[in-house]
LOTI-563034 format. One record per residue: z, y, x of N, C-alpha, C in turn; residue in three letters. Coordinates in steps of 0.1 Angstrom, whole numbers, padded with zeros to 4 digits, always signed. Each point is the difference from the previous one (the first is absolute). Example, Ala and Ser with C-alpha at 12.3 -4.5 7.8 and 13.67 -1.06 7.14 Angstrom:
<pts>
+0078-0057+0132+0000+0012-0009+0000+0012+0009ALA/-0007+0011-0004+0000+0011+0009+0008+0011-0008SER/
</pts>
This chain:
<pts>
+0752+0824+1204+0007+0004-0012-0006-0006-0013MET/+0008-0005-0008-0005-0006-0013-0005+0011-0009LEU/-0009-0004-0009-0004+0009-0010+0010+0002-0011LYS/+0002+0012-0005+0009+0002-0011-0004-0006-0013LYS/+0009-0006-0007-0003-0006-0013+0004+0008-0011THR/+0011+0007+0001+0006+0009-0010+0007+0012+0007ARG/+0004+0009-0008+0005+0013+0005+0015+0001-0002SER/+0007+0000+0012+0015+0003-0001+0002+0014-0004TYR/-0009+0009+0003+0002+0014-0003+0001+0002-0015GLN/-0007-0008-0008+0000+0000-0014+0014-0004-0005LYS/+0006-0009+0007+0014-0005-0004+0009+0012+0003VAL/-0001+0007+0011+0008+0012+0003-0001+0011-0011VAL/-0013+0002-0004-0002+0010-0010+0006-0003-0013GLU/+0000-0013-0004+0006-0004-0012+0016+0002+0001ARG/+0005-0004+0011+0015+0001+0002+0004+0015+0000LEU/-0008+0009+0006+0004+0014-0001-0001+0006-0014LYS/-0010-0005-0007-0002+0005-0014+0012-0005-0008LYS/+0004-0012+0002+0012-0006-0008+0012+0008+0003ILE/+0002+0003+0013+0012+0008+0004+0000+0014-0006SER/-0011+0006+0000-0001+0014-0006+0002+0000-0015LEU/-0004-0011-0007+0000-0001-0014+0014-0004-0006ASN/+0008-0006+0009+0012-0006-0005+0012+0005+0008SER/+0010+0006-0007+0013+0004+0006+0009-0012+0004PRO/-0004-0012-0004+0008-0011+0003-0005-0009+0012PHE/-0011+0005+0006-0006-0007+0011+0000+0009+0013ILE/+0006-0006+0011+0001+0007+0012-0009-0007+0011ASN/-0010+0006+0005-0009-0005+0010+0004+0004+0014LEU/+0003-0009+0008+0005+0002+0014-0010-0005+0010ILE/-0004+0008+0009-0008-0005+0012+0009-0004+0011GLN/+0000-0013+0003+0010-0005+0010-0006+0001+0014LEU/-0013+0001+0002-0006+0001+0013-0015-0001-0002GLY/-0006-0002+0012-0015-0001+0000-0004-0012+0008THR/-0008-0009-0005-0006-0011+0008-0012+0006+0007ILE/+0000+0001+0013-0011+0006+0007-0008-0011+0007ALA/-0013-0001-0002-0008-0010+0006-0012+0006+0007ILE/+0000-0001+0014-0010+0007+0007-0014-0005-0004PRO/-0011+0008+0001+0002+0014+0005+0003+0010-0010PRO/-0002-0002-0013+0001+0011-0009+0006-0004-0014ASP/+0006-0012-0002+0005-0004-0013+0015+0004-0001LEU/+0003+0007-0010+0014+0004-0003+0003-0004-0014LEU/+0011-0008-0002+0004-0004-0013+0014+0005-0003TYR/+0002+0009-0009+0013+0004-0004+0007-0011-0007PRO/+0013-0003+0004+0007-0012-0005+0010+0005-0010PHE/+0000-0005-0012+0008+0006-0011+0010-0009-0006TYR/+0011+0006-0005+0010-0006-0008+0001+0008-0013GLN/+0003-0007-0011+0002+0007-0012+0014-0003-0005VAL/+0007+0010-0005+0013-0003-0006+0001+0006-0014GLN/+0006-0006-0009+0003+0006-0013+0012+0008+0001THR/+0001+0011-0008+0012+0008+0001+0003+0006-0014LYS/+0011+0006-0001+0005+0006-0013+0003+0014+0003ASN/-0010+0009-0002+0002+0014+0003+0011+0007-0009PRO/+0002-0005-0012+0009+0006-0009+0015-0001+0005GLU/+0002-0011+0007+0014-0002+0005+0000+0004+0015LYS/-0012+0003+0006+0000+0004+0014+0003-0011+0010GLY/-0001-0012-0005+0002-0011+0010-0008-0013-0005LYS/-0001-0009+0009-0007-0012-0002+0008-0010-0008ILE/-0005-0005-0012+0008-0010-0007+0003-0013+0008PRO/+0012-0005-0001+0003-0011+0009+0004-0013-0008THR/-0003+0000-0013+0005-0012-0007-0006-0013+0005GLN/-0013+0000+0001-0007-0012+0006-0010+0004+0010THR/+0001-0005+0012-0008+0004+0011-0011-0011+0002ARG/-0013+0005-0001-0011-0009+0001-0009+0004+0012ILE/-0005-0009+0007-0010+0002+0011-0013-0007-0005CYS/-0011+0008+0000-0013-0005-0004-0010+0003+0011LEU/-0007-0011+0004-0009+0002+0011-0014-0006-0004THR/-0011+0006+0005-0013-0005-0002-0009+0003+0012ALA/-0011-0007+0001-0009+0003+0011+0004-0004+0013GLY/+0009-0010+0001+0005-0005+0013-0012-0007+0007THR/-0008-0007-0008-0012-0006+0005-0012+0008-0006HIS/-0008+0006+0009-0010+0010-0004-0011-0006-0009GLY/-0002-0013+0000-0010-0006-0008+0005-0004-0014ASN/+0012+0005-0004+0006-0002-0013+0002+0013-0007GLU/-0011+0006-0005+0001+0014-0005+0006+0001-0014PRO/+0002-0011-0007+0004+0001-0014+0015+0005-0001SER/+0008-0003+0011+0014+0005+0000+0000+0015+0001GLY/-0008+0006+0009-0001+0014+0001-0004+0007-0013VAL/-0010-0006-0006-0005+0005-0013+0011-0001-0011GLU/+0007-0011+0000+0011-0002-0010+0011+0011+0002ALA/+0004+0003+0013+0010+0010+0003-0004+0013-0005VAL/-0013+0004+0002-0005+0013-0004+0000+0001-0015LEU/-0005-0011-0007+0000+0000-0015+0015+0001-0005LEU/+0009-0007+0006+0014+0000-0004+0005+0014+0001PHE/-0002+0007+0010+0005+0014+0002-0007+0010-0009LEU/-0013-0002-0002-0008+0009-0009+0004-0002-0014GLU/+0004-0012-0004+0003-0002-0014+0015+0003-0003GLN/+0009-0004+0009+0014+0001-0003+0006+0014+0002TYR/-0006+0009+0008+0006+0013+0001+0001+0007-0013TRP/-0010-0003-0009+0001+0006-0013+0011-0005-0009LYS/+0005-0011+0004+0012-0006-0008+0013+0003+0007GLU/-0001+0010+0009+0013+0005+0007+0007-0012+0007LYS/-0008-0006+0009+0005-0011+0008+0014+0003+0006LEU/+0001+0012+0005+0013+0004+0007+0012-0001-0009GLY/-0001+0001-0013+0011+0000-0009+0005-0014-0004GLU/-0007-0010+0004+0003-0014-0004+0012-0006+0007THR/+0004+0006+0011+0011-0005+0008-0005-0009+0011GLY/-0013-0002+0002-0006-0007+0011-0001+0010+0012TYR/+0002-0005+0012-0004+0008+0011-0010-0009+0008HIS/-0013+0004-0001-0011-0007+0007-0003+0006+0013LEU/-0001-0008+0010-0005+0003+0013-0013-0007+0001THR/-0011+0007+0001-0013-0007-0001-0009+0003+0013ILE/-0006-0010+0005-0009+0001+0011-0014-0004-0006PHE/-0008+0010-0003-0012-0002-0008-0011-0008+0008PRO/+0000+0002+0013-0010-0007+0009+0006-0001+0014CYS/+0005-0012+0003+0007-0002+0013-0010-0001+0011LEU/-0013-0003-0003-0010-0002+0010-0012+0008-0002ASN/+0000+0013+0002-0011+0008-0003-0014-0003+0006PRO/+0001-0004+0013-0012-0004+0007-0006-0013-0006TYR/+0008-0010-0002-0004-0012-0006-0006+0002-0014GLY/+0006+0009-0008-0004+0003-0014-0014+0006+0001TYR/-0002+0009+0009-0013+0007+0001-0011-0009+0005GLU/+0003-0009+0009-0010-0009+0006+0000-0014-0005HIS/+0009-0002-0011+0000-0013-0006+0004-0012+0009ASN/+0010+0002+0008+0005-0010+0010+0015-0003-0004THR/+0003-0013+0001+0014-0004-0002+0009+0007+0010ARG/-0004+0001+0012+0008+0005+0011-0002+0015+0002GLU/+0008+0006+0008-0002+0014+0003-0010+0002+0012ASN/-0001+0012+0005-0010+0003+0010+0002-0009+0013MET/+0013-0003+0002+0003-0008+0012-0001-0015-0002GLU/-0006-0004-0012-0003-0014-0004+0014-0007-0002ASN/+0010+0007-0005+0013-0005-0002+0003-0002-0015VAL/+0005-0011-0004+0004-0002-0014+0014+0006-0002ASP/+0000+0011-0007+0012+0008-0001+0011-0008-0007LEU/-0004-0009-0009+0010-0008-0007+0006-0011+0008ASN/-0001+0000+0013+0006-0009+0009+0008+0007+0011ARG/+0002+0013-0002+0005+0009+0010+0014+0006-0003GLN/+0006-0004-0011+0012+0007-0004+0013-0003+0008PHE/-0001-0010+0009+0011-0003+0008-0002+0005+0014ARG/-0012+0004+0004-0003+0004+0013+0007+0013+0004LYS/+0006+0000+0012+0005+0013+0005-0010+0010+0002ARG/-0011-0003+0007-0011+0009+0002-0011-0004-0010LYS/+0002+0004-0012-0009-0002-0011-0011+0010+0000ALA/-0011-0002-0007-0011+0010-0002+0006+0012-0006PRO/-0006+0011+0001+0005+0013-0005+0002+0000-0015LEU/-0009-0007-0007+0001-0001-0015+0013-0006-0004GLU/+0004-0011+0007+0013-0007-0003+0012+0008+0005VAL/-0002+0007+0011+0011+0008+0006+0003+0012-0010THR/-0010+0006-0005+0002+0011-0009+0006-0005-0013LEU/-0004-0011-0005+0006-0006-0012+0015-0003+0002PHE/+0003-0006+0011+0014-0004+0003+0009+0013+0002ARG/-0005+0010+0006+0007+0012+0001+0003+0007-0013GLN/-0010-0001-0009+0001+0006-0013+0010-0006-0009ALA/+0000-0014+0000+0009-0007-0009+0014+0001+0004VAL/+0003+0001+0013+0013+0002+0005+0008-0013-0001GLY/+0013+0001+0002+0009-0012+0000+0004-0005-0013PRO/-0001+0008-0010+0006-0003-0013-0010-0010-0008ARG/+0006-0011-0005-0009-0010-0007-0004+0006-0014PRO/-0011-0006-0005-0005+0003-0013+0006-0010-0010PHE/-0001+0003-0013+0004-0010-0010-0012-0011-0002ASP/-0012+0005+0003-0011-0009-0001-0012+0005+0008ILE/-0007-0009+0006-0013+0004+0007-0011-0007-0007SER/-0011+0008-0001-0012-0005-0007-0012+0002+0009ILE/-0009-0010+0002-0012+0002+0008-0012-0004-0008GLU/-0010+0008+0001-0013-0004-0007-0010-0005+0011PHE/-0004-0013-0002-0009-0006+0009-0011-0007-0007HIS/-0010-0005+0007-0011-0008-0006-0002-0013+0009GLU/-0007-0010-0006-0003-0012+0007-0014-0004-0003ASP/-0008-0001+0011-0014-0004-0002-0002-0015-0004ILE/+0010-0008+0002-0001-0014-0002+0005-0005-0013ASP/+0006+0009-0008+0006-0005-0012-0009+0003-0012THR/+0000-0009-0010-0008+0002-0012+0008+0007-0011HIS/+0013+0001+0002+0008+0007-0010+0012+0007+0006GLY/+0007+0008-0008+0012+0007+0005+0012-0009+0004PHE/+0007+0004+0010+0013-0006+0003+0009+0010+0007TYR/+0012-0004+0003+0009+0009+0006+0010-0007+0009LEU/+0005+0007+0010+0012-0004+0008+0012+0007-0006TYR/+0012-0007+0001+0012+0006-0005+0012-0005+0008GLU/+0008+0010+0004+0013-0002+0005+0010+0005-0010ILE/+0010-0008-0004+0009+0004-0010+0014+0003+0005ASN/+0008+0008-0007+0014+0001+0004+0007-0014-0001PRO/+0009-0002+0009+0008-0013-0001+0006-0002-0013ASN/-0003-0012-0006+0007-0004-0013-0007+0006-0012GLY/-0010+0008+0002-0007+0006-0012-0014-0006-0001GLU/-0005+0000-0013-0013-0005-0003-0011+0010+0004LYS/-0011-0005+0003-0011+0009+0004-0007+0006-0012GLY/-0008+0010+0002-0007+0007-0010-0015-0004+0000TRP/-0004-0009+0009-0014-0004+0001-0005-0006-0013GLY/+0008-0007-0007-0006-0007-0012-0004+0011-0011LYS/+0008+0011+0000-0003+0010-0010-0013+0007+0004TYR/-0003+0002+0013-0012+0006+0005-0012-0009-0003ILE/+0002-0013+0002-0011-0010-0002-0003+0000-0015ILE/+0010+0000-0009-0002-0001-0014-0008+0012-0005GLN/+0003+0012+0006-0008+0012-0005-0014+0000+0005ALA/-0002-0004+0013-0013+0000+0006-0010-0010-0006ILE/+0006-0012-0003-0009-0011-0004-0005+0002-0014GLU/+0004+0010-0007-0005+0004-0013-0014+0006+0002LYS/-0003+0005+0012-0013+0007+0002-0008-0005+0012HIS/+0007-0007+0009-0007-0004+0013+0005-0014+0004PHE/-0009-0006+0008+0004-0014+0005+0011+0000+0009PRO/+0008-0011+0000+0011-0003+0009-0003-0011+0009ILE/+0004+0000+0013-0002-0011+0009+0012-0010-0002ASN/-0003-0011-0006+0010-0010-0004+0000-0012+0010HIS/-0006+0002+0012+0000-0011+0010+0014-0002+0005HIS/+0003-0013+0003+0013-0003+0005+0003+0005+0014SER/-0011+0003+0007+0001+0006+0013-0009+0012+0001LYS/+0005+0011+0005-0008+0012+0002+0003+0005+0014ILE/-0011+0002+0008+0002+0005+0014+0009-0009+0008ASP/+0000-0013-0003+0008-0010+0007+0014-0001-0005GLY/+0004+0008-0010+0014-0001-0004+0001-0005-0015LEU/+0011-0006-0003+0001-0006-0013+0001+0012-0010LYS/-0007-0002-0011+0000+0010-0011+0003-0007-0013SER/+0006+0007-0009+0003-0005-0014-0004+0011-0010ARG/-0011-0003-0007-0005+0008-0011-0003+0014+0006LYS/-0006+0001+0012-0005+0012+0005+0011+0008+0008GLY/+0012-0006+0002+0011+0007+0007+0004-0008+0012ILE/+0000+0007+0012+0005-0006+0012+0014+0007+0003ILE/+0010-0009-0001+0014+0005+0003+0004-0007+0013THR/+0000+0007+0011+0003-0006+0013+0014-0006+0000ARG/+0010+0006-0007+0014-0005+0000+0000-0014-0006GLN/-0008-0003-0010+0000-0013-0007-0007-0011+0009ASP/-0011+0004+0006-0008-0010+0008+0005-0002+0014ILE/+0008+0009+0005+0005-0002+0014+0015+0003+0000GLU/+0008-0011-0001+0015+0001+0000+0006+0008+0011PRO/-0007-0001+0012+0005+0008+0011-0007+0013+0001GLN/-0001+0007-0011-0008+0013-0001+0006+0010+0010PHE/+0013+0002+0000+0006+0010+0009-0003-0003+0015GLU/+0000-0013+0003-0003-0004+0014-0014+0003+0003THR/-0009-0003-0010-0014+0002+0002-0003+0015+0003LEU/+0006+0009-0007-0002+0014+0002+0005+0004+0014ILE/+0011-0005+0004+0005+0004+0013-0008-0006+0012GLN/-0006-0011-0002-0008-0006+0010-0014+0005+0001GLU/-0005+0005-0011-0014+0005-0001-0001+0014+0007ARG/-0009+0002+0009-0002+0012+0007-0009+0010-0007LYS/-0010-0005-0008-0010+0008-0006+0004+0003-0015ASP/+0010+0008-0002+0005+0003-0013-0011+0007-0009TRP/-0002-0004-0012-0007+0008-0010+0010+0010-0005PRO/-0005+0010-0008+0008+0010-0005+0012-0005-0009GLN/-0003-0010-0008+0010-0006-0008+0012-0005+0007ALA/-0002-0006+0012+0011-0005+0008+0008+0012+0006PHE/-0007+0010+0004+0006+0012+0005+0010+0006-0010PHE/-0005+0001-0013+0009+0006-0010+0012-0009-0003HIS/-0003-0013-0001+0011-0010-0004+0011+0000+0011TYR/-0004+0000+0013+0010+0000+0010+0008+0013+0001THR/-0005+0011-0006+0008+0012+0000+0008+0002-0013ARG/+0000-0010-0008+0009+0000-0012-0007+0002-0013GLY/-0014+0001-0001-0007+0001-0012+0000-0014-0007THR/+0007-0001-0011+0002-0014-0006-0012-0006-0007PRO/-0010+0009-0005-0011-0005-0007-0013+0005+0005ARG/-0009-0009+0004-0013+0004+0006-0011-0007-0007CYS/-0010+0007-0005-0011-0006-0008-0013+0005+0007ILE/-0009-0010+0002-0013+0003+0006-0010-0005-0010THR/-0008+0010-0005-0010-0003-0010-0014-0003+0006SER/-0006-0011-0003-0013-0005+0007-0010-0001-0011GLU/-0011+0008+0000-0011-0001-0009-0012-0006+0006THR/-0008-0007-0008-0012-0007+0005-0011+0011+0002PRO/-0007+0000+0012-0009+0011+0003-0013-0002-0008VAL/-0003-0011-0006-0013-0002-0007-0001+0008-0013HIS/+0012+0005-0005+0000+0008-0012-0004+0014+0004LEU/-0005+0008-0010-0004+0014+0003+0013+0008+0004PRO/-0002+0010+0008+0011+0008+0005+0009+0005-0011LEU/-0006+0005-0011+0008+0006-0011+0009-0011-0006LYS/-0004-0013-0001+0008-0010-0005+0011-0004+0010ASP/-0003+0000+0013+0010-0004+0009+0011+0011+0001ARG/-0004+0013-0002+0010+0010+0000+0008-0001-0013ALA/-0006-0004-0011+0007-0001-0013+0011-0011+0002ARG/-0004-0011+0007+0010-0011+0001+0012+0005+0008ILE/-0002+0008+0010+0012+0005+0007+0008+0009-0009HIS/-0006+0008-0008+0007+0009-0009+0007-0008-0011LEU/-0005-0011-0005+0007-0008-0009+0013-0006+0006ILE/-0002-0004+0013+0012-0005+0007+0010+0011+0002ALA/-0004+0012+0003+0009+0011+0001+0007+0003-0013MET/-0007+0000-0011+0006+0003-0013+0011-0010-0003ASP/-0003-0013+0003+0010-0011-0003+0013+0002+0009VAL/-0002+0004+0013+0011+0002+0009+0009+0011-0005ILE/-0007+0011-0004+0008+0012-0005+0008-0004-0013LEU/-0007-0008-0009+0007-0005-0012+0012-0008+0004GLU/-0001-0009+0009+0011-0009+0005+0011+0009+0005ARG/-0003+0010+0008+0010+0009+0006+0008+0007-0012ILE/-0007+0005-0010+0006+0006-0011+0010-0009-0007GLN/-0005-0013-0003+0009-0009-0006+0012-0004+0008LYS/-0002-0001+0013+0012-0003+0009+0010+0011+0000THR/-0005+0013+0000+0009+0011+0000+0008+0001-0013VAL/-0007-0003-0012+0006+0001-0013+0011-0011-0001LYS/-0003-0012+0006+0009-0011-0001+0013+0003+0008THR/-0002+0006+0012+0011+0003+0008+0009+0011-0007LYS/-0007+0009-0006+0008+0011-0007+0008-0006-0011ARG/-0006-0009-0008+0007-0006-0011+0011-0008+0005THR/-0002-0008+0010+0011-0008+0006+0012+0009+0005ALA/-0004+0012+0005+0010+0009+0005+0009+0005-0011GLY/-0007+0004-0011+0008+0005-0011+0009-0010-0007LYS/-0005-0013+0000+0008-0010-0006+0012-0004+0009GLU/-0002+0002+0013+0010-0003+0009+0011+0010+0000GLY/
</pts>
């Protein structure tokens, strides 16, 4: 058994405190990841809600995931900070419905491993029928209905600066450039023409642009990452935020939060534009 690097229990304690302090945050235990002989990891989902109306707001549905790779802790920290800061601003009244998985890989998070206890990379398991329990609980929780956008917080040990992956709705421009513009004011961007073997432009990897047979690629690939899972189920926009691990944890978490702020701003602008167009029509 590997030595523990950080405490998942502290993550749980912060989540419970957030839930108690905010009427707009609903903490749900989906199950328990049991690892013999004596490790038990409660597996959580967070949902925003609107108690004043007695129902979940459904204007824009967002799925946010962190901690898929256990050695990428800044995403987990960013989610916790996001919830701790935004509940005071009555997140539930914004019209967003967030479904959040704060730490998809509790064992990996605690032991600083990319993979889970079974030495499996969870971000290659989203198409598997017999997927690891972490992925199974995730798929059961999200159900068949697509989201409007999925967001993933990741890290990259090999990059010197921030970059992102982006899948866009057909015929619509991406939001990646706005994220890059906001982040590069404070942190370095990876401007290499190739990142992780894929063509990149100004820190953005858009698979649809670099692979004309993108749909065929997805159907032929057996080891789906989470973004492919969402996209095939009808989620039109998927963004994966990748921070450089050489920066301090607080800075990496801040990068994710900047990306999240930009995404929420773009959602608000899109909603306003559609409302205006509807009135004019």
